PyMOL Python script that loads the backbone (N, CA, C, O; Angstrom):
from pymol import cmd

cmd.read_pdbstr("""\
ATOM      1  N   MET A   1      47.442 116.190  51.022  1.00  0.00           N
ATOM      2  CA  MET A   1      46.909 115.123  51.840  1.00  0.00           C
ATOM      3  C   MET A   1      46.647 115.638  53.256  1.00  0.00           C
ATOM      4  O   MET A   1      47.469 116.356  53.824  1.00  0.00           O
ATOM      5  N   ILE A   2      45.502 115.268  53.816  1.00  0.00           N
ATOM      6  CA  ILE A   2      45.122 115.733  55.146  1.00  0.00           C
ATOM      7  C   ILE A   2      45.776 114.831  56.186  1.00  0.00           C
ATOM      8  O   ILE A   2      45.678 113.605  56.129  1.00  0.00           O
ATOM      9  N   THR A   3      46.435 115.465  57.121  1.00  0.00           N
ATOM     10  CA  THR A   3      47.077 114.692  58.183  1.00  0.00           C
ATOM     11  C   THR A   3      46.078 114.394  59.284  1.00  0.00           C
ATOM     12  O   THR A   3      44.955 114.899  59.277  1.00  0.00           O
ATOM     13  N   GLY A   4      46.497 113.573  60.222  1.00  0.00           N
ATOM     14  CA  GLY A   4      45.626 113.186  61.331  1.00  0.00           C
ATOM     15  C   GLY A   4      45.251 114.365  62.214  1.00  0.00           C
ATOM     16  O   GLY A   4      44.121 114.440  62.697  1.00  0.00           O
ATOM     17  N   MET A   5      46.188 115.292  62.432  1.00  0.00           N
ATOM     18  CA  MET A   5      45.918 116.446  63.286  1.00  0.00           C
ATOM     19  C   MET A   5      44.876 117.366  62.651  1.00  0.00           C
ATOM     20  O   MET A   5      44.028 117.915  63.355  1.00  0.00           O
ATOM     21  N   GLU A   6      44.929 117.539  61.341  1.00  0.00           N
ATOM     22  CA  GLU A   6      43.949 118.386  60.663  1.00  0.00           C
ATOM     23  C   GLU A   6      42.553 117.782  60.756  1.00  0.00           C
ATOM     24  O   GLU A   6      41.567 118.502  60.911  1.00  0.00           O
ATOM     25  N   LYS A   7      42.474 116.461  60.660  1.00  0.00           N
ATOM     26  CA  LYS A   7      41.181 115.796  60.806  1.00  0.00           C
ATOM     27  C   LYS A   7      40.618 116.022  62.201  1.00  0.00           C
ATOM     28  O   LYS A   7      39.427 116.287  62.366  1.00  0.00           O
ATOM     29  N   VAL A   8      41.486 115.914  63.203  1.00  0.00           N
ATOM     30  CA  VAL A   8      41.051 116.113  64.588  1.00  0.00           C
ATOM     31  C   VAL A   8      40.581 117.544  64.789  1.00  0.00           C
ATOM     32  O   VAL A   8      39.562 117.775  65.441  1.00  0.00           O
ATOM     33  N   LYS A   9      41.317 118.515  64.233  1.00  0.00           N
ATOM     34  CA  LYS A   9      40.929 119.922  64.378  1.00  0.00           C
ATOM     35  C   LYS A   9      39.573 120.184  63.726  1.00  0.00           C
ATOM     36  O   LYS A   9      38.727 120.868  64.303  1.00  0.00           O
ATOM     37  N   LYS A  10      39.367 119.645  62.531  1.00  0.00           N
ATOM     38  CA  LYS A  10      38.081 119.831  61.851  1.00  0.00           C
ATOM     39  C   LYS A  10      36.953 119.185  62.645  1.00  0.00           C
ATOM     40  O   LYS A  10      35.861 119.742  62.755  1.00  0.00           O
ATOM     41  N   TYR A  11      37.224 118.018  63.192  1.00  0.00           N
ATOM     42  CA  TYR A  11      36.215 117.326  63.990  1.00  0.00           C
ATOM     43  C   TYR A  11      35.877 118.126  65.243  1.00  0.00           C
ATOM     44  O   TYR A  11      34.711 118.211  65.628  1.00  0.00           O
ATOM     45  N   GLN A  12      36.892 118.714  65.884  1.00  0.00           N
ATOM     46  CA  GLN A  12      36.650 119.516  67.083  1.00  0.00           C
ATOM     47  C   GLN A  12      35.843 120.763  66.749  1.00  0.00           C
ATOM     48  O   GLN A  12      34.978 121.158  67.531  1.00  0.00           O
ATOM     49  N   ILE A  13      36.102 121.385  65.621  1.00  0.00           N
ATOM     50  CA  ILE A  13      35.342 122.578  65.216  1.00  0.00           C
ATOM     51  C   ILE A  13      33.883 122.216  64.984  1.00  0.00           C
ATOM     52  O   ILE A  13      32.983 122.937  65.416  1.00  0.00           O
ATOM     53  N   VAL A  14      33.647 121.097  64.303  1.00  0.00           N
ATOM     54  CA  VAL A  14      32.274 120.653  64.067  1.00  0.00           C
ATOM     55  C   VAL A  14      31.585 120.349  65.390  1.00  0.00           C
ATOM     56  O   VAL A  14      30.412 120.672  65.578  1.00  0.00           O
ATOM     57  N   GLN A  15      32.322 119.725  66.303  1.00  0.00           N
ATOM     58  CA  GLN A  15      31.761 119.390  67.613  1.00  0.00           C
ATOM     59  C   GLN A  15      31.393 120.657  68.386  1.00  0.00           C
ATOM     60  O   GLN A  15      30.319 120.725  68.983  1.00  0.00           O
ATOM     61  N   LEU A  16      32.266 121.650  68.380  1.00  0.00           N
ATOM     62  CA  LEU A  16      31.978 122.908  69.076  1.00  0.00           C
ATOM     63  C   LEU A  16      30.774 123.618  68.462  1.00  0.00           C
ATOM     64  O   LEU A  16      29.941 124.167  69.183  1.00  0.00           O
ATOM     65  N   ALA A  17      30.684 123.607  67.149  1.00  0.00           N
ATOM     66  CA  ALA A  17      29.539 124.244  66.490  1.00  0.00           C
ATOM     67  C   ALA A  17      28.244 123.540  66.876  1.00  0.00           C
ATOM     68  O   ALA A  17      27.228 124.194  67.111  1.00  0.00           O
ATOM     69  N   TYR A  18      28.275 122.217  66.943  1.00  0.00           N
ATOM     70  CA  TYR A  18      27.074 121.463  67.317  1.00  0.00           C
ATOM     71  C   TYR A  18      26.686 121.735  68.766  1.00  0.00           C
ATOM     72  O   TYR A  18      25.504 121.886  69.073  1.00  0.00           O
ATOM     73  N   LEU A  19      27.673 121.798  69.660  1.00  0.00           N
ATOM     74  CA  LEU A  19      27.380 122.105  71.064  1.00  0.00           C
ATOM     75  C   LEU A  19      26.786 123.500  71.203  1.00  0.00           C
ATOM     76  O   LEU A  19      25.858 123.708  71.984  1.00  0.00           O
ATOM     77  N   ASN A  20      27.320 124.455  70.447  1.00  0.00           N
ATOM     78  CA  ASN A  20      26.787 125.811  70.473  1.00  0.00           C
ATOM     79  C   ASN A  20      25.345 125.831  69.977  1.00  0.00           C
ATOM     80  O   ASN A  20      24.500 126.524  70.543  1.00  0.00           O
ATOM     81  N   TYR A  21      25.067 125.072  68.920  1.00  0.00           N
ATOM     82  CA  TYR A  21      23.699 124.969  68.398  1.00  0.00           C
ATOM     83  C   TYR A  21      22.763 124.380  69.451  1.00  0.00           C
ATOM     84  O   TYR A  21      21.647 124.867  69.633  1.00  0.00           O
ATOM     85  N   LEU A  22      23.213 123.336  70.144  1.00  0.00           N
ATOM     86  CA  LEU A  22      22.379 122.724  71.180  1.00  0.00           C
ATOM     87  C   LEU A  22      22.088 123.701  72.310  1.00  0.00           C
ATOM     88  O   LEU A  22      20.964 123.775  72.805  1.00  0.00           O
ATOM     89  N   LYS A  23      23.114 124.453  72.714  1.00  0.00           N
ATOM     90  CA  LYS A  23      22.919 125.423  73.800  1.00  0.00           C
ATOM     91  C   LYS A  23      21.877 126.470  73.420  1.00  0.00           C
ATOM     92  O   LYS A  23      20.983 126.775  74.210  1.00  0.00           O
ATOM     93  N   THR A  24      21.991 127.019  72.211  1.00  0.00           N
ATOM     94  CA  THR A  24      21.043 128.060  71.806  1.00  0.00           C
ATOM     95  C   THR A  24      19.645 127.493  71.632  1.00  0.00           C
ATOM     96  O   THR A  24      18.666 128.157  71.974  1.00  0.00           O
ATOM     97  N   SER A  25      19.530 126.276  71.107  1.00  0.00           N
ATOM     98  CA  SER A  25      18.192 125.708  70.928  1.00  0.00           C
ATOM     99  C   SER A  25      17.548 125.407  72.274  1.00  0.00           C
ATOM    100  O   SER A  25      16.335 125.556  72.424  1.00  0.00           O
ATOM    101  N   ILE A  26      18.340 124.985  73.255  1.00  0.00           N
ATOM    102  CA  ILE A  26      17.792 124.732  74.590  1.00  0.00           C
ATOM    103  C   ILE A  26      17.335 126.042  75.217  1.00  0.00           C
ATOM    104  O   ILE A  26      16.275 126.094  75.842  1.00  0.00           O
ATOM    105  N   LYS A  27      18.130 127.109  75.053  1.00  0.00           N
ATOM    106  CA  LYS A  27      17.743 128.409  75.608  1.00  0.00           C
ATOM    107  C   LYS A  27      16.446 128.907  74.976  1.00  0.00           C
ATOM    108  O   LYS A  27      15.565 129.410  75.672  1.00  0.00           O
ATOM    109  N   ILE A  28      16.333 128.766  73.654  1.00  0.00           N
ATOM    110  CA  ILE A  28      15.123 129.221  72.962  1.00  0.00           C
ATOM    111  C   ILE A  28      13.916 128.415  73.422  1.00  0.00           C
ATOM    112  O   ILE A  28      12.845 128.973  73.658  1.00  0.00           O
ATOM    113  N   GLY A  29      14.089 127.101  73.549  1.00  0.00           N
ATOM    114  CA  GLY A  29      12.992 126.255  74.026  1.00  0.00           C
ATOM    115  C   GLY A  29      12.574 126.609  75.433  1.00  0.00           C
ATOM    116  O   GLY A  29      11.387 126.593  75.757  1.00  0.00           O
ATOM    117  N   HIS A  30      13.555 126.932  76.280  1.00  0.00           N
ATOM    118  CA  HIS A  30      13.249 127.303  77.662  1.00  0.00           C
ATOM    119  C   HIS A  30      12.472 128.614  77.699  1.00  0.00           C
ATOM    120  O   HIS A  30      11.530 128.757  78.478  1.00  0.00           O
ATOM    121  N   LYS A  31      12.863 129.569  76.863  1.00  0.00           N
ATOM    122  CA  LYS A  31      12.149 130.848  76.813  1.00  0.00           C
ATOM    123  C   LYS A  31      10.710 130.644  76.355  1.00  0.00           C
ATOM    124  O   LYS A  31       9.790 131.270  76.882  1.00  0.00           O
ATOM    125  N   GLU A  32      10.519 129.764  75.370  1.00  0.00           N
ATOM    126  CA  GLU A  32       9.159 129.506  74.889  1.00  0.00           C
ATOM    127  C   GLU A  32       8.305 128.876  75.976  1.00  0.00           C
ATOM    128  O   GLU A  32       7.131 129.218  76.117  1.00  0.00           O
ATOM    129  N   LYS A  33       8.877 127.960  76.745  1.00  0.00           N
ATOM    130  CA  LYS A  33       8.128 127.337  77.836  1.00  0.00           C
ATOM    131  C   LYS A  33       7.756 128.370  78.891  1.00  0.00           C
ATOM    132  O   LYS A  33       6.645 128.350  79.419  1.00  0.00           O
ATOM    133  N   LEU A  34       8.687 129.276  79.199  1.00  0.00           N
ATOM    134  CA  LEU A  34       8.384 130.322  80.179  1.00  0.00           C
ATOM    135  C   LEU A  34       7.268 131.229  79.688  1.00  0.00           C
ATOM    136  O   LEU A  34       6.394 131.612  80.466  1.00  0.00           O
ATOM    137  N   MET A  35       7.286 131.580  78.399  1.00  0.00           N
ATOM    138  CA  MET A  35       6.235 132.437  77.861  1.00  0.00           C
ATOM    139  C   MET A  35       4.878 131.746  77.925  1.00  0.00           C
ATOM    140  O   MET A  35       3.870 132.389  78.217  1.00  0.00           O
ATOM    141  N   VAL A  36       4.844 130.448  77.655  1.00  0.00           N
ATOM    142  CA  VAL A  36       3.583 129.709  77.734  1.00  0.00           C
ATOM    143  C   VAL A  36       3.080 129.702  79.166  1.00  0.00           C
ATOM    144  O   VAL A  36       1.885 129.876  79.406  1.00  0.00           O
ATOM    145  N   ARG A  37       3.986 129.502  80.127  1.00  0.00           N
ATOM    146  CA  ARG A  37       3.578 129.509  81.541  1.00  0.00           C
ATOM    147  C   ARG A  37       3.029 130.871  81.949  1.00  0.00           C
ATOM    148  O   ARG A  37       2.001 130.958  82.621  1.00  0.00           O
ATOM    149  N   ILE A  38       3.719 131.929  81.541  1.00  0.00           N
ATOM    150  CA  ILE A  38       3.278 133.280  81.909  1.00  0.00           C
ATOM    151  C   ILE A  38       1.914 133.573  81.296  1.00  0.00           C
ATOM    152  O   ILE A  38       1.037 134.125  81.961  1.00  0.00           O
ATOM    153  N   LYS A  39       1.732 133.204  80.025  1.00  0.00           N
ATOM    154  CA  LYS A  39       0.450 133.460  79.365  1.00  0.00           C
ATOM    155  C   LYS A  39      -0.675 132.678  80.020  1.00  0.00           C
ATOM    156  O   LYS A  39      -1.779 133.200  80.176  1.00  0.00           O
ATOM    157  N   SER A  40      -0.414 131.434  80.404  1.00  0.00           N
ATOM    158  CA  SER A  40      -1.471 130.639  81.031  1.00  0.00           C
ATOM    159  C   SER A  40      -1.816 131.194  82.407  1.00  0.00           C
ATOM    160  O   SER A  40      -2.977 131.167  82.814  1.00  0.00           O
ATOM    161  N   ARG A  41      -0.813 131.698  83.129  1.00  0.00           N
ATOM    162  CA  ARG A  41      -1.097 132.308  84.439  1.00  0.00           C
ATOM    163  C   ARG A  41      -1.931 133.568  84.280  1.00  0.00           C
ATOM    164  O   ARG A  41      -2.852 133.813  85.060  1.00  0.00           O
ATOM    165  N   LEU A  42      -1.606 134.373  83.260  1.00  0.00           N
ATOM    166  CA  LEU A  42      -2.378 135.594  83.035  1.00  0.00           C
ATOM    167  C   LEU A  42      -3.818 135.271  82.664  1.00  0.00           C
ATOM    168  O   LEU A  42      -4.747 135.938  83.121  1.00  0.00           O
ATOM    169  N   LYS A  43      -4.005 134.241  81.829  1.00  0.00           N
ATOM    170  CA  LYS A  43      -5.366 133.838  81.478  1.00  0.00           C
ATOM    171  C   LYS A  43      -6.124 133.392  82.715  1.00  0.00           C
ATOM    172  O   LYS A  43      -7.290 133.744  82.889  1.00  0.00           O
ATOM    173  N   PHE A  44      -5.474 132.620  83.576  1.00  0.00           N
ATOM    174  CA  PHE A  44      -6.120 132.152  84.796  1.00  0.00           C
ATOM    175  C   PHE A  44      -6.510 133.327  85.682  1.00  0.00           C
ATOM    176  O   PHE A  44      -7.595 133.332  86.263  1.00  0.00           O
ATOM    177  N   ARG A  45      -5.635 134.320  85.790  1.00  0.00           N
ATOM    178  CA  ARG A  45      -5.950 135.491  86.621  1.00  0.00           C
ATOM    179  C   ARG A  45      -7.140 136.256  86.062  1.00  0.00           C
ATOM    180  O   ARG A  45      -8.023 136.664  86.817  1.00  0.00           O
ATOM    181  N   TRP A  46      -7.173 136.456  84.742  1.00  0.00           N
ATOM    182  CA  TRP A  46      -8.294 137.170  84.141  1.00  0.00           C
ATOM    183  C   TRP A  46      -9.598 136.411  84.326  1.00  0.00           C
ATOM    184  O   TRP A  46     -10.625 137.010  84.647  1.00  0.00           O
ATOM    185  N   ILE A  47      -9.568 135.105  84.128  1.00  0.00           N
ATOM    186  CA  ILE A  47     -10.789 134.304  84.280  1.00  0.00           C
ATOM    187  C   ILE A  47     -11.257 134.323  85.722  1.00  0.00           C
ATOM    188  O   ILE A  47     -12.449 134.479  85.985  1.00  0.00           O
ATOM    189  N   SER A  48     -10.321 134.163  86.673  1.00  0.00           N
ATOM    190  CA  SER A  48     -10.720 134.174  88.084  1.00  0.00           C
ATOM    191  C   SER A  48     -11.238 135.550  88.492  1.00  0.00           C
ATOM    192  O   SER A  48     -12.165 135.646  89.297  1.00  0.00           O
ATOM    193  N   CYS A  49     -10.652 136.615  87.947  1.00  0.00           N
ATOM    194  CA  CYS A  49     -11.124 137.971  88.248  1.00  0.00           C
ATOM    195  C   CYS A  49     -12.536 138.180  87.699  1.00  0.00           C
ATOM    196  O   CYS A  49     -13.380 138.762  88.380  1.00  0.00           O
ATOM    197  N   LEU A  50     -12.799 137.716  86.486  1.00  0.00           N
ATOM    198  CA  LEU A  50     -14.134 137.862  85.903  1.00  0.00           C
ATOM    199  C   LEU A  50     -15.172 137.065  86.689  1.00  0.00           C
ATOM    200  O   LEU A  50     -16.286 137.542  86.905  1.00  0.00           O
ATOM    201  N   ILE A  51     -14.817 135.863  87.113  1.00  0.00           N
ATOM    202  CA  ILE A  51     -15.742 135.055  87.914  1.00  0.00           C
ATOM    203  C   ILE A  51     -16.032 135.748  89.231  1.00  0.00           C
ATOM    204  O   ILE A  51     -17.182 135.806  89.664  1.00  0.00           O
ATOM    205  N   PHE A  52     -14.993 136.274  89.871  1.00  0.00           N
ATOM    206  CA  PHE A  52     -15.168 136.968  91.147  1.00  0.00           C
ATOM    207  C   PHE A  52     -16.070 138.188  90.983  1.00  0.00           C
ATOM    208  O   PHE A  52     -16.965 138.417  91.797  1.00  0.00           O
ATOM    209  N   LEU A  53     -15.833 138.969  89.930  1.00  0.00           N
ATOM    210  CA  LEU A  53     -16.652 140.164  89.716  1.00  0.00           C
ATOM    211  C   LEU A  53     -18.097 139.804  89.379  1.00  0.00           C
ATOM    212  O   LEU A  53     -19.022 140.503  89.793  1.00  0.00           O
ATOM    213  N   SER A  54     -18.297 138.726  88.636  1.00  0.00           N
ATOM    214  CA  SER A  54     -19.669 138.325  88.321  1.00  0.00           C
ATOM    215  C   SER A  54     -20.388 137.834  89.571  1.00  0.00           C
ATOM    216  O   SER A  54     -21.585 138.077  89.728  1.00  0.00           O
ATOM    217  N   ILE A  55     -19.680 137.148  90.462  1.00  0.00           N
ATOM    218  CA  ILE A  55     -20.295 136.711  91.725  1.00  0.00           C
ATOM    219  C   ILE A  55     -20.677 137.916  92.565  1.00  0.00           C
ATOM    220  O   ILE A  55     -21.753 137.941  93.164  1.00  0.00           O
ATOM    221  N   ILE A  56     -19.806 138.918  92.616  1.00  0.00           N
ATOM    222  CA  ILE A  56     -20.127 140.138  93.375  1.00  0.00           C
ATOM    223  C   ILE A  56     -21.324 140.845  92.744  1.00  0.00           C
ATOM    224  O   ILE A  56     -22.199 141.330  93.459  1.00  0.00           O
ATOM    225  N   GLY A  57     -21.372 140.908  91.414  1.00  0.00           N
ATOM    226  CA  GLY A  57     -22.501 141.550  90.731  1.00  0.00           C
ATOM    227  C   GLY A  57     -23.806 140.834  91.003  1.00  0.00           C
ATOM    228  O   GLY A  57     -24.826 141.482  91.236  1.00  0.00           O
ATOM    229  N   ILE A  58     -23.795 139.508  90.978  1.00  0.00           N
ATOM    230  CA  ILE A  58     -25.005 138.734  91.274  1.00  0.00           C
ATOM    231  C   ILE A  58     -25.418 138.934  92.721  1.00  0.00           C
ATOM    232  O   ILE A  58     -26.605 139.083  93.012  1.00  0.00           O
ATOM    233  N   TRP A  59     -24.454 138.938  93.629  1.00  0.00           N
ATOM    234  CA  TRP A  59     -24.751 139.103  95.054  1.00  0.00           C
ATOM    235  C   TRP A  59     -25.354 140.479  95.319  1.00  0.00           C
ATOM    236  O   TRP A  59     -26.295 140.604  96.101  1.00  0.00           O
ATOM    237  N   LYS A  60     -24.807 141.527  94.661  1.00  0.00           N
ATOM    238  CA  LYS A  60     -25.332 142.881  94.876  1.00  0.00           C
ATOM    239  C   LYS A  60     -26.718 143.042  94.263  1.00  0.00           C
ATOM    240  O   LYS A  60     -27.524 143.826  94.766  1.00  0.00           O
ATOM    241  N   SER A  61     -27.006 142.319  93.195  1.00  0.00           N
ATOM    242  CA  SER A  61     -28.326 142.449  92.581  1.00  0.00           C
ATOM    243  C   SER A  61     -29.407 141.829  93.470  1.00  0.00           C
ATOM    244  O   SER A  61     -30.562 142.251  93.412  1.00  0.00           O
ATOM    245  N   TYR A  62     -29.055 140.847  94.282  1.00  0.00           N
ATOM    246  CA  TYR A  62     -30.027 140.232  95.189  1.00  0.00           C
ATOM    247  C   TYR A  62     -30.204 141.012  96.482  1.00  0.00           C
ATOM    248  O   TYR A  62     -31.228 140.859  97.149  1.00  0.00           O
ATOM    249  N   THR A  63     -29.242 141.839  96.853  1.00  0.00           N
ATOM    250  CA  THR A  63     -29.372 142.589  98.117  1.00  0.00           C
ATOM    251  C   THR A  63     -29.947 143.955  97.913  1.00  0.00           C
ATOM    252  O   THR A  63     -30.117 144.703  98.875  1.00  0.00           O
TER     253      THR A  63
END
""", "prot")
cmd.dss("prot")
cmd.show_as("cartoon", "prot")
cmd.util.cbc("prot")
cmd.orient("prot")
């Protein structure tokens, strides 16, 4: 027969495992958000660089 203390211990173990799962899932989600931000910034830099170079090319072709 399971005593009250054993039930509490099992419940605490399950609780700790769930908290650990939440921590790791939050960390993984945060890393994914950072990667999306970095990728979008890189895309913006490449697009702005291409626009700038095309403007310079057009300007030089007229002069």
